[in-house]
C-alpha positions in Angstrom: 21.5 -31.5 -29.8 22.9 -30.5 -32.5 23.1 -26.4 -31.7 24.8 -27.6 -28.3 27.7 -29.9 -29.3 29.5 -29.0 -25.8 26.8 -30.2 -23.8 26.6 -33.8 -25.8 29.4 -35.4 -22.9 27.2 -33.4 -20.1 25.5 -36.4 -17.9 21.9 -35.7 -16.8 21.2 -35.3 -13.4 19.8 -38.9 -11.7 21.6 -40.7 -14.7 24.8 -41.9 -15.4 23.9 -41.0 -19.3 24.7 -37.7 -21.3 22.0 -35.3 -23.4 24.1 -37.6 -26.1 24.0 -40.9 -25.8 20.3 -40.2 -24.3 17.3 -43.2 -25.7 15.2 -41.1 -27.3 13.5 -44.1 -29.5 11.0 -44.9 -27.4 9.3 -41.4 -26.9 10.5 -40.3 -30.0 6.5 -39.3 -31.1 6.0 -37.8 -27.9 5.6 -33.9 -28.4 3.5 -33.3 -25.5 2.4 -28.8 -25.0 1.8 -27.8 -21.2 1.7 -24.7 -19.3 4.6 -23.4 -17.3 3.9 -20.5 -14.1 5.2 -18.9 -11.5 5.9 -20.8 -8.6 4.7 -19.1 -4.9 5.2 -16.0 -5.2 6.9 -15.0 -8.3 3.7 -13.9 -9.5 2.7 -10.0 -10.0 -0.8 -9.2 -9.4 -2.5 -10.8 -12.1 -4.4 -8.2 -14.3 -7.7 -8.7 -13.2 -7.4 -7.9 -9.9 -5.1 -5.0 -10.8 -8.6 -3.7 -12.7 -10.5 -3.8 -10.5 -8.4 -1.8 -8.0 -8.5 1.3 -10.3 -12.2 0.6 -11.4 -12.6 1.0 -7.5 -10.1 3.9 -7.4 -10.4 5.8 -10.2 -14.4 7.1 -9.8 -12.6 8.1 -5.8 -9.8 9.9 -7.1 -12.4 12.2 -8.8 -14.7 11.8 -6.1 -12.1 13.2 -3.7 -11.3 16.3 -5.7 -14.9 17.4 -5.8 -16.9 16.1 -2.3 -14.1 14.1 -0.4 -16.1 14.2 2.2 -18.2 10.9 1.5 -16.1 9.0 0.6 -14.5 9.3 4.0 -15.5 6.3 5.7 -14.7 4.1 2.2 -10.5 6.2 2.0 -10.3 4.9 6.2 -11.5 0.9 4.4 -10.3 0.7 1.7 -6.8 1.9 3.9 -6.8 -0.2 6.3 -7.8 -3.3 4.1 -4.9 -2.3 1.7 -2.1 -2.5 5.5 -3.7 -6.4 6.0 -2.9 -7.4 2.3 0.0 -5.7 2.6 1.1 -7.3 6.5 -0.1 -10.4 5.6 2.7 -10.1 1.9 5.6 -9.5 4.3 5.0 -12.1 6.4 4.4 -15.0 4.5 7.4 -13.9 1.6 9.8 -12.8 4.4 11.2 -10.1 2.0 12.5 -12.9 -0.5 14.0 -11.3 -3.4 12.5 -14.0 -5.6 9.5 -13.0 -4.4 9.3 -9.7 -4.7 6.5 -8.9 -7.3 4.3 -9.8 -4.7 5.5 -7.5 -1.6 6.5 -5.3 -3.8 5.1 -1.5 -1.4 4.8 0.5 -5.1 0.4 0.5 -4.7 1.0 2.0 -1.6 1.2 5.3 -2.5 -1.8 6.2 -3.4 -3.0 5.0 0.2 -0.9 7.2 1.5 -1.9 10.7 -0.2 -5.8 10.4 0.7 -4.9 9.6 4.6 -3.1 12.4 4.5 -6.2 14.6 2.7 -8.4 13.4 5.3 -6.1 14.6 8.1 -5.9 17.6 6.7 -9.1 18.2 5.5 -11.2 16.9 8.4 -9.2 19.9 10.9 -9.6 22.3 8.3 -13.6 21.1 8.2 -14.5 20.8 12.4 -15.5 24.0 14.2 -14.0 22.3 17.6 -10.7 22.1 15.6 -10.7 25.5 14.0 -8.5 27.2 16.2 -5.8 24.4 16.6 -5.9 24.5 12.7 -5.3 28.0 12.2 -2.4 27.7 14.9 -0.7 24.4 13.5 -1.6 24.4 9.7 -2.6 27.8 8.3 0.2 30.4 8.7 -1.3 33.2 6.5 -4.5 33.3 8.9 -5.3 35.5 12.2 -2.8 37.2 13.9 0.2 36.4 15.9 -1.8 37.1 19.0 -5.0 34.6 17.9 -2.2 31.7 18.0 -0.6 31.9 20.8 -1.5 30.0 24.1 -3.3 26.8 22.4 -3.1 24.7 25.5 -5.2 26.7 27.0 -7.5 27.1 24.2 -7.6 23.3 24.4 -8.5 23.4 28.2 -11.6 25.4 27.5 -12.4 22.7 24.4 -11.9 19.8 27.3 -14.2 21.9 29.5 -11.2 23.2 31.7 -11.0 26.5 32.4 -7.9 29.1 31.1 -9.3 31.5 28.7 -7.5 34.5 27.2 -8.4 38.2 25.8 -7.2 37.6 22.5 -9.2 34.9 21.8 -12.2 37.5 20.9 -11.2 37.9 16.9 -11.0 34.3 17.0 -13.8 33.1 18.6 -16.2 35.3 17.0 -15.0 34.4 13.3 -15.8 30.8 14.2 -20.0 29.9 14.6 -20.5 27.2 17.0 -18.1 26.8 19.6 -20.1 27.4 22.3 -18.0 30.4 23.5 -20.1 33.6 23.3 -18.0 37.1 22.4 -19.1 39.7 24.7 -19.1 43.9 25.0 -17.7 43.6 28.9 -14.2 44.7 27.3 -14.0 41.4 25.4 -13.6 39.1 28.7 -15.2 36.0 27.8 -16.1 33.4 30.8 -15.9 29.6 30.6 -19.3 28.3 29.2 -19.8 31.1 27.3 -20.9 33.5 29.7 -19.5 37.0 30.6 -19.1 38.8 33.6 -23.2 40.2 34.2 -23.8 36.7 34.4 -21.1 37.1 37.2 -22.7 39.2 39.3 -26.4 37.2 38.4 -24.7 34.0 40.8 -23.0 36.3 43.3 -20.3 36.4 41.8 -17.9 39.5 42.6 -18.1 41.9 39.5 -14.8 41.8 37.6 -13.1 39.0 39.0 -11.1 36.9 37.0 -12.5 34.3 34.9 -10.1 31.4 35.9 -11.5 32.0 39.6 -14.7 30.9 38.3 -16.5 27.0 37.6 -17.4 26.2 34.3 -20.3 24.2 35.6 -22.2 27.2 37.2 -22.4 28.0 33.5 -26.3 28.6 32.7 -27.9 25.2 31.4 -28.5 27.4 28.2 -24.4 27.6 27.4 -23.2 24.9 24.6 -20.1 23.4 26.5 -17.9 21.6 23.1 -15.7 19.2 24.0 -13.1 18.2 21.8 -13.1 14.6 22.3 -17.2 14.4 22.1 -16.4 15.6 18.1 -16.3 12.6 16.0 -14.2 14.1 13.7 -11.2 13.8 16.2 -11.7 10.0 15.7 -12.0 10.3 12.4 -8.7 12.6 12.2 -6.9 10.2 14.7 -7.7 6.9 12.3 -6.5 8.8 9.2 -3.3 9.9 10.8 -2.4 6.5 12.9 -2.7 4.6 8.6 -0.5 7.2 7.4 2.0 6.5 9.8 1.2 3.2 9.2 1.5 3.4 5.8 5.1 4.7 5.7 6.4 2.2 8.0 5.3 0.0 5.8 6.7 1.5 2.0 9.9 2.2 4.5 10.6 -1.6 5.8 9.7 -2.9 1.8 12.4 -0.1 0.4 14.8 -1.1 3.2 14.6 -5.3 2.2 14.6 -4.0 -1.9 18.0 -2.1 -0.9 19.4 -5.5 0.7 18.6 -7.5 -2.1 19.4 -5.2 -5.0 22.9 -5.0 -3.0 23.5 -9.6 -3.8 24.2 -8.1 -7.8 22.6 -10.9 -9.5 19.3 -11.9 -10.6 17.7 -14.4 -7.8 17.0 -17.9 -8.1 12.9 -18.0 -9.4 11.2 -21.8 -9.7 8.8 -22.1 -12.7 6.5 -25.5 -12.5 4.6 -27.0 -15.2 2.6 -30.2 -15.6 5.0 -31.8 -18.5 8.3 -32.2 -16.2 6.3 -34.9 -13.3 6.3 -37.4 -12.5 9.6 -38.3 -13.9 11.5 -35.6 -15.4 15.0 -35.3 -13.7 16.3 -32.5 -16.6 15.1 -30.2 -19.1 17.0 -28.6 -22.0 16.1 -25.6 -24.1 16.4 -24.3 -27.7 19.3 -22.3 -26.1 21.3 -24.6 -24.1 20.1 -24.2 -20.7 19.9 -26.9 -18.6 17.8 -26.7 -15.9 16.8 -29.9 -13.1 13.9 -31.0 -12.5 12.7 -30.7 -8.5 9.4 -32.9 -8.2 6.4 -32.0 -6.4 4.3 -35.5 -6.6 1.1 -34.0 -4.0 0.6 -30.6 -6.4 1.2 -32.7 -9.7 3.8 -31.2 -11.1 7.8 -30.2 -11.7 9.6 -27.2 -11.0 12.7 -25.6 -12.1 15.0 -22.6 -11.0 15.4 -19.3 -13.9 17.0 -16.6 -12.9 15.1 -13.8 -11.9 14.9 -11.1 -15.1 11.3 -9.8 -14.1 12.3 -9.9 -10.6 15.5 -7.9 -10.9 13.7 -5.4 -12.4 11.0 -4.8 -10.3 13.6 -4.4 -7.5 15.3 -1.7 -9.0 12.0 -0.4 -9.9 10.6 -0.7 -6.6 14.0 1.3 -4.7 13.5 3.8 -7.7 9.7 4.0 -7.5 9.2 3.8 -3.5 11.9 6.4 -2.7 9.5 8.8 -5.4 6.4 7.9 -3.5 8.0 8.9 -0.2 9.0 12.5 -2.2 5.8 13.0 -3.4 3.7 12.7 -0.1 6.0 14.7 1.2 5.1 17.2 -1.0 1.6 16.5 -0.8 2.0 17.1 3.3 3.5 20.5 2.2 0.6 21.2 -0.1 -1.9 20.8 2.3 -0.3 22.6 4.5 -0.3 25.6 2.9 -2.6 25.5 0.7 -6.1 28.1 1.5 -9.0 25.6 1.1 -10.9 28.0 -0.6 -8.3 28.1 -3.7 -8.9 27.1 -6.7 -7.7 26.9 -10.6 -10.3 26.8 -13.4 -12.6 25.8 -10.2 -11.1 23.0 -9.0 -10.2 23.2 -5.9 -6.1 23.2 -5.0 -6.3 21.3 -1.4 -5.3 17.9 -2.6 -2.6 15.4 -2.6 -2.5 15.4 -6.5 1.3 14.0 -6.8 0.1 10.3 -4.9 -3.2 10.9 -6.8 -1.6 10.9 -10.1 1.5 9.1 -9.6 -0.9 6.3 -7.4 -2.8 5.8 -10.5 0.4 5.8 -13.2 2.1 2.9 -11.1 -2.1 0.7 -11.6 -1.5 1.2 -15.1 1.9 0.0 -15.0 1.6 -2.5 -12.7 -1.8 -3.5 -15.1 0.9 -3.5 -18.1 3.2 -5.8 -17.3 0.4 -8.2 -15.5 -0.5 -8.3 -19.0 2.7 -9.1 -20.7 4.1 -11.4 -17.9 0.6 -14.0 -18.4 1.6 -13.8 -22.0 4.7 -14.3 -22.6 7.4 -17.3 -21.3 9.7 -16.3 -18.7 13.3 -14.9 -19.9 15.8 -17.5 -19.8 14.1 -21.1 -21.0 12.5 -21.6 -24.6 9.2 -22.3 -25.6 10.6 -26.0 -27.4 12.3 -28.3 -24.0 13.8 -31.7 -24.4 13.0 -33.2 -21.4 14.6 -36.6 -20.1 12.8 -38.5 -17.0 13.9 -41.7 -15.7 11.6 -44.7 -16.0 13.6 -48.3 -16.6 16.7 -46.0 -18.0 16.8 -42.6 -19.0 14.8 -41.4 -22.2 14.2 -37.8 -23.7 10.8 -36.7 -25.4 10.2 -33.3 -26.8 7.9 -30.5 -25.5 6.3 -27.1 -26.1 6.0 -25.1 -23.5 3.2 -22.1 -22.6 3.1 -19.1 -20.9 0.8 -19.2 -17.2 -2.2 -17.0 -18.4 -4.2 -15.7 -15.9 -5.1 -19.0 -13.4 -1.3 -19.7 -13.6 -0.9 -16.2 -12.4 -3.6 -16.2 -9.9 -2.1 -19.3 -8.5 1.2 -17.8 -8.1 0.5 -14.5 -6.3 -2.3 -16.5 -4.1 0.0 -19.1 -3.3 2.7 -16.0 -2.1 0.5 -14.1 -0.3 -1.1 -17.1 2.3 1.8 -19.0 1.9 2.7 -18.5 5.6 -1.5 -19.8 6.2 0.1 -23.2 5.7 -2.8 -26.2 6.1 -5.4 -23.2 6.7 -4.5 -22.2 2.4 -3.5 -25.7 0.8 -6.0 -27.6 3.2 -2.9 -30.6 3.0 1.2 -30.1 3.0 1.9 -30.1 0.0 5.6 -31.0 -1.1 
């Protein structure tokens, strides 16, 4: 107490004794060593989890650059799983500022880029969607006349009857659409037959194409319908997942901005077995006094420390998520404008480069801080502390606190993620 003279006369919680008069003789020979771990939702993604995610994402990103088509299903499933985890985190933490390390949406950027890539490249690679791609996504290809009457083309894909003379150059350039160009004044009849077929079926020569029923087409003609191509469902799924990711990012960004406006660090709970079962307060080497809240059923006691790390991650979430949204827009422009055959030093450039790179950088940053936080005490408390206990009067003993380690961070992060499951997760009602 020599360094904390101002606390000599300060009353200890739940006691009439002061830090200057508390009995230290009975426990003077005791110095207990124990860990101090983050409580529910106060831990960053454990570094072992982050390593697993990096090990998965690095090869997938490489394959997305070279052979993107073979990882479509994996990317869809991975993004869906990530969305489920984030929805669970948002529900459990309710965007509490002290639990920002669990719900920060920074990692979502790599999934957003993945869904953008699948959406655009599927449209580019799918014959039944090629006309819509030229009309919608590649303003540099085709003549203006070839980009008109899109609704008519879509109706033809669905088995409709609309056609247009200007379709001829586009159909000649796109195989396997089920429509065959003819030499009869360039007029294409629905279903892939020309005006000569009309004469064979008794139709008046020169009759408008719209008057011919496409179902009367010869059986040898291939008929491609838009909704019969599995690729359309891949494109739709990727678009839906991308929108969901954007919504999650915006929700997280808004919550972080609101929490930042509070202007001070949130109070974060840290727990240790050495505070339990009779601890009432602790005094550290910097003269900080923290009252102890007991959690008998969990076998720990907890103190609340100003969350310096949480304050920093709130700031990082605001800046990082805003930048992620910008990167995603840049990638959207790249995928919209860059041709599918454009290469630089043999590498295809029609890829979501900014989200892939920034996503891996964020994972590396998360790994770095995950290792740091697991191996050090939080700001605001020292390694050596004095703990006051209430046992037949107030007594005090010395303790040494150590870092949470991997186990402590896993407990804190998992508890925060699954807190809303209550007894289904804990197996009992914990106090």
